[in-house]
Backbone as a chain_set.jsonl record, in Angstrom:
{"seq": "MARSVTSLVHDMLFRFHHLEVASFGWSGKAIALRAFVNAMT", "coords": {"N": [[-0.838, -25.561, 72.797], [1.04, -26.924, 74.478], [2.976, -27.275, 72.54], [3.797, -24.662, 71.897], [4.854, -23.849, 74.323], [6.943, -25.684, 74.567], [8.531, -24.944, 72.367], [9.177, -22.378, 73.108], [10.673, -22.879, 75.416], [12.832, -24.282, 74.275], [13.939, -22.225, 72.715], [14.698, -20.408, 74.715], [16.473, -22.005, 76.126], [18.526, -22.348, 74.24], [19.444, -19.691, 74.035], [20.189, -19.186, 76.709], [22.159, -21.128, 76.946], [24.31, -20.185, 75.353], [24.818, -17.756, 76.657], [25.459, -18.571, 79.291], [27.669, -20.205, 78.923], [29.475, -18.331, 78.108], [29.691, -16.689, 80.365], [28.951, -17.854, 82.907], [29.209, -20.648, 82.838], [29.028, -24.074, 83.886], [27.775, -23.671, 86.337], [25.933, -21.614, 85.857], [24.304, -22.983, 84.083], [23.167, -24.968, 85.71], [21.686, -23.365, 87.462], [19.918, -22.149, 85.642], [18.537, -24.397, 84.647], [17.329, -25.253, 87.0], [15.625, -23.111, 87.468], [13.93, -23.394, 85.255], [12.711, -25.862, 85.824], [11.336, -25.196, 88.157], [9.584, -23.294, 87.108], [8.058, -24.791, 85.354], [6.677, -26.571, 86.918]], "CA": [[-0.28, -24.945, 74.005], [2.273, -27.623, 74.846], [3.986, -27.058, 71.514], [4.349, -23.314, 72.003], [5.692, -23.836, 75.526], [8.162, -26.427, 74.251], [9.381, -24.171, 71.47], [9.693, -21.261, 73.902], [11.731, -23.422, 76.276], [13.987, -24.552, 73.425], [14.532, -20.941, 72.353], [15.345, -19.862, 75.906], [17.62, -22.861, 76.442], [19.599, -22.019, 73.315], [20.003, -18.393, 74.423], [20.863, -19.359, 77.992], [23.35, -21.945, 76.736], [25.396, -19.324, 74.886], [25.124, -16.773, 77.7], [26.081, -19.188, 80.46], [29.004, -20.668, 78.54], [30.329, -17.153, 78.039], [29.888, -15.988, 81.628], [28.78, -18.636, 84.13], [29.61, -22.033, 82.7], [28.101, -25.096, 84.377], [26.981, -23.12, 87.441], [24.811, -20.918, 85.239], [23.403, -23.978, 83.501], [22.428, -25.59, 86.807], [20.719, -22.371, 87.937], [18.902, -21.985, 84.607], [17.714, -25.601, 84.62], [16.511, -25.245, 88.207], [14.57, -22.117, 87.255], [12.973, -23.984, 84.318], [11.941, -26.89, 86.53], [10.414, -24.501, 89.057], [8.568, -22.609, 86.317], [7.213, -25.756, 84.664], [5.924, -27.393, 87.866]], "C": [[1.064, -25.596, 74.364], [3.373, -27.358, 73.824], [4.611, -25.678, 71.633], [5.245, -23.201, 73.233], [7.014, -24.531, 75.244], [9.089, -25.601, 73.378], [9.941, -22.951, 72.186], [10.841, -21.724, 74.788], [12.987, -23.701, 75.463], [14.705, -23.256, 73.071], [15.299, -20.363, 73.531], [16.577, -20.679, 76.277], [18.79, -22.552, 75.525], [20.264, -20.707, 73.711], [20.781, -18.501, 75.722], [22.166, -20.127, 77.816], [24.519, -21.071, 76.318], [25.798, -18.322, 75.958], [25.902, -17.406, 78.846], [27.471, -19.699, 80.13], [29.974, -19.492, 78.536], [30.647, -16.595, 79.426], [29.855, -16.877, 82.867], [29.329, -20.052, 84.018], [28.566, -22.967, 83.297], [27.248, -24.591, 85.53], [25.749, -22.419, 86.898], [23.806, -21.9, 84.662], [22.554, -24.624, 84.588], [21.346, -24.643, 87.316], [19.581, -22.226, 86.928], [17.974, -23.2, 84.572], [16.811, -25.665, 85.84], [15.35, -24.275, 88.052], [13.508, -22.671, 86.309], [12.098, -25.016, 85.018], [10.918, -26.233, 87.443], [9.28, -23.855, 88.277], [7.584, -23.607, 85.699], [6.329, -26.546, 85.627], [5.038, -26.535, 88.744]], "O": [[2.077, -24.918, 74.531], [4.546, -27.232, 74.176], [5.824, -25.533, 71.487], [6.279, -22.534, 73.19], [8.076, -24.041, 75.626], [10.296, -25.558, 73.616], [11.063, -22.531, 71.902], [11.86, -21.043, 74.9], [14.091, -23.391, 75.909], [15.933, -23.19, 73.118], [16.421, -19.882, 73.371], [17.598, -20.127, 76.689], [19.932, -22.498, 75.981], [21.491, -20.606, 73.726], [21.891, -17.981, 75.837], [23.166, -19.813, 78.462], [25.612, -21.2, 76.87], [26.986, -18.064, 76.151], [26.89, -16.843, 79.318], [28.367, -19.633, 80.971], [31.139, -19.631, 78.909], [31.745, -16.084, 79.649], [30.649, -16.677, 83.786], [29.854, -20.596, 84.989], [27.368, -22.694, 83.228], [26.111, -25.034, 85.692], [24.647, -22.604, 87.413], [22.597, -21.678, 84.741], [21.35, -24.809, 84.407], [20.218, -25.065, 87.572], [18.412, -22.186, 87.312], [16.757, -23.046, 84.477], [15.657, -26.081, 85.739], [14.226, -24.575, 88.453], [12.316, -22.451, 86.523], [10.883, -25.038, 84.824], [9.764, -26.66, 87.498], [8.135, -23.863, 88.729], [6.404, -23.294, 85.542], [5.333, -27.132, 85.204], [4.329, -27.058, 89.604]]}, "num_chains": 1, "name": "protein.A"}
């Protein structure tokens, strides 16, 4: 379970990284990381 969640998070982080760099930059990264923290806790 933990492994599949980790690999899903890595996949989403990679996708978000490219999307946010293209459109949002660091603001998008902060929002995405906040959403991940909220989802994981």
